[in-house]
Residue frames as qw, qx, qy, qz and C-alpha x, y, z in Angstrom:
[[0.900, -0.286, 0.318, 0.081, 159.14, 113.59, 164.09],
 [0.111, -0.701, 0.610, 0.353, 162.72, 113.16, 163.20],
 [0.902, 0.396, -0.128, -0.110, 163.57, 111.16, 159.89],
 [0.644, -0.593, 0.441, 0.198, 166.53, 109.26, 161.27],
 [0.792, 0.262, 0.419, 0.358, 167.42, 107.84, 157.83],
 [0.360, 0.865, 0.081, 0.339, 167.70, 111.27, 156.32],
 [0.357, -0.887, 0.291, -0.045, 169.77, 112.59, 159.38],
 [0.783, -0.317, 0.473, 0.250, 172.14, 109.58, 159.12],
 [0.713, 0.508, 0.313, 0.368, 172.46, 109.82, 155.38],
 [0.254, 0.887, 0.025, 0.386, 173.42, 113.54, 155.49],
 [0.244, -0.861, 0.364, -0.257, 175.44, 113.75, 158.67],
 [0.653, -0.448, 0.610, 0.010, 177.07, 110.32, 158.90],
 [0.721, 0.597, -0.298, -0.185, 178.33, 109.76, 155.37],
 [0.395, 0.524, -0.741, 0.145, 180.60, 106.70, 155.17],
 [0.384, -0.191, 0.757, -0.492, 179.06, 105.09, 158.22],
 [0.382, -0.072, -0.839, -0.382, 177.24, 101.80, 157.74],
 [0.286, 0.104, 0.699, -0.647, 173.82, 101.24, 159.18],
 [0.211, -0.294, -0.761, -0.538, 170.35, 99.96, 158.25],
 [0.329, 0.018, 0.460, -0.825, 166.88, 100.57, 159.49],
 [0.058, -0.267, -0.932, -0.239, 163.83, 98.40, 159.32],
 [0.134, -0.783, -0.607, -0.004, 161.39, 101.18, 160.31],
 [0.121, 0.793, 0.076, 0.592, 161.11, 104.86, 161.22],
 [0.594, -0.798, -0.039, -0.093, 161.98, 104.69, 164.86],
 [0.009, -0.806, 0.578, -0.128, 165.28, 105.24, 166.54],
 [0.657, -0.302, 0.675, -0.148, 165.22, 101.70, 168.06],
 [0.865, 0.434, 0.234, -0.093, 164.89, 100.41, 164.44],
 [0.387, 0.825, -0.411, 0.021, 168.35, 101.57, 163.49],
 [0.939, -0.227, 0.116, 0.233, 170.99, 98.89, 163.37],
 [0.039, 0.915, -0.383, -0.119, 174.56, 100.37, 163.49],
 [0.970, 0.145, 0.051, 0.188, 177.22, 98.39, 161.59],
 [0.427, 0.740, -0.309, 0.417, 180.11, 100.79, 161.77],
 [0.580, -0.060, -0.549, 0.599, 182.74, 100.94, 164.34],
 [0.007, -0.109, 0.333, -0.937, 181.96, 102.89, 167.44],
 [0.169, 0.413, 0.804, -0.392, 178.52, 103.41, 168.98],
 [0.081, 0.648, 0.589, 0.476, 175.32, 104.52, 167.19],
 [0.023, -0.293, 0.120, -0.948, 174.58, 108.21, 167.67],
 [0.054, 0.304, 0.767, -0.562, 172.19, 108.77, 170.46],
 [0.119, 0.693, 0.691, 0.170, 168.59, 109.53, 169.87],
 [0.156, -0.879, -0.204, 0.401, 169.06, 113.03, 171.38],
 [0.332, -0.416, 0.457, 0.713, 171.97, 113.72, 169.01],
 [0.193, 0.279, 0.781, 0.524, 170.05, 112.64, 165.98],
 [0.022, -0.816, -0.577, 0.042, 166.89, 114.61, 167.13],
 [0.238, -0.783, 0.005, 0.575, 169.10, 117.67, 167.66],
 [0.276, -0.185, 0.606, 0.723, 170.45, 117.46, 164.04],
 [0.309, 0.550, 0.767, 0.119, 166.94, 117.19, 162.52],
 [0.117, 0.901, 0.236, -0.345, 166.23, 120.91, 162.39],
 [0.117, -0.683, 0.435, 0.576, 169.46, 121.75, 160.69],
 [0.315, 0.040, 0.858, 0.403, 168.94, 118.92, 158.14],
 [0.292, 0.727, 0.619, -0.062, 165.44, 120.11, 157.41],
 [0.044, 0.887, -0.060, -0.456, 166.83, 123.66, 156.85],
 [0.261, -0.393, 0.705, 0.530, 169.53, 122.25, 154.53],
 [0.335, 0.367, 0.837, 0.229, 166.96, 120.45, 152.45],
 [0.168, 0.865, 0.422, -0.212, 164.78, 123.57, 152.29],
 [0.116, -0.809, 0.268, 0.509, 167.84, 125.64, 151.22],
 [0.584, -0.052, 0.680, 0.440, 168.89, 123.30, 148.36],
 [0.471, 0.677, 0.505, 0.254, 166.80, 124.67, 145.57],
 [0.009, -0.997, 0.018, 0.080, 167.96, 128.28, 146.28],
 [0.451, -0.622, 0.531, 0.357, 171.63, 127.17, 146.47],
 [0.594, 0.208, 0.655, 0.419, 171.39, 125.31, 143.08],
 [0.323, 0.880, 0.313, 0.153, 169.82, 128.39, 141.51],
 [0.201, -0.939, 0.213, 0.179, 172.56, 130.53, 142.95],
 [0.628, -0.282, 0.603, 0.404, 175.23, 128.13, 141.65],
 [0.545, 0.529, 0.567, 0.319, 173.74, 128.30, 138.21],
 [0.121, 0.983, 0.126, 0.055, 173.55, 132.02, 138.25],
 [0.403, -0.752, 0.388, 0.349, 177.19, 132.29, 139.36],
 [0.609, 0.022, 0.637, 0.473, 178.18, 130.26, 136.31],
 [0.355, 0.775, 0.451, 0.264, 176.05, 132.43, 134.08],
 [0.117, -0.980, 0.064, 0.147, 177.58, 135.63, 135.62],
 [0.572, -0.446, 0.517, 0.454, 181.17, 134.13, 134.94],
 [0.508, 0.287, 0.665, 0.466, 180.22, 133.48, 131.39],
 [0.012, 0.288, -0.075, -0.955, 178.56, 136.84, 130.95],
 [0.209, -0.191, -0.796, -0.534, 175.36, 135.29, 129.84],
 [0.522, -0.134, 0.317, -0.781, 171.74, 135.45, 130.86],
 [0.515, 0.060, 0.834, -0.191, 169.46, 132.45, 131.17],
 [0.639, 0.647, 0.234, -0.342, 167.54, 133.53, 128.18],
 [0.308, 0.750, -0.530, -0.247, 170.72, 133.68, 126.15],
 [0.222, -0.261, 0.940, -0.014, 171.80, 130.12, 127.21],
 [0.603, 0.358, 0.645, -0.305, 168.27, 128.93, 126.33],
 [0.559, 0.748, -0.074, -0.348, 168.55, 130.51, 122.89],
 [0.110, 0.643, -0.743, -0.153, 171.96, 128.90, 122.31],
 [0.273, -0.118, 0.951, -0.082, 170.81, 125.47, 123.29],
 [0.275, -0.068, -0.671, -0.685, 167.67, 125.79, 121.22]]
């Protein structure tokens, strides 16, 4: 089941909306224009779920990139910071 609040938060940043439940019909759209359709939000759900699943690996890769730029290992940084 689509988590509409998560989809709206991630794909419609800057738009104003509220929800009083987990159903599409519970979304109250406060921004200009029309509320995205249920089918559009449902269609975005798989990519949002994948994005969420990929976040830990992306954070780890970003940390590793910084370590590589500094020429340090994680163990060396730990030793430095005590």
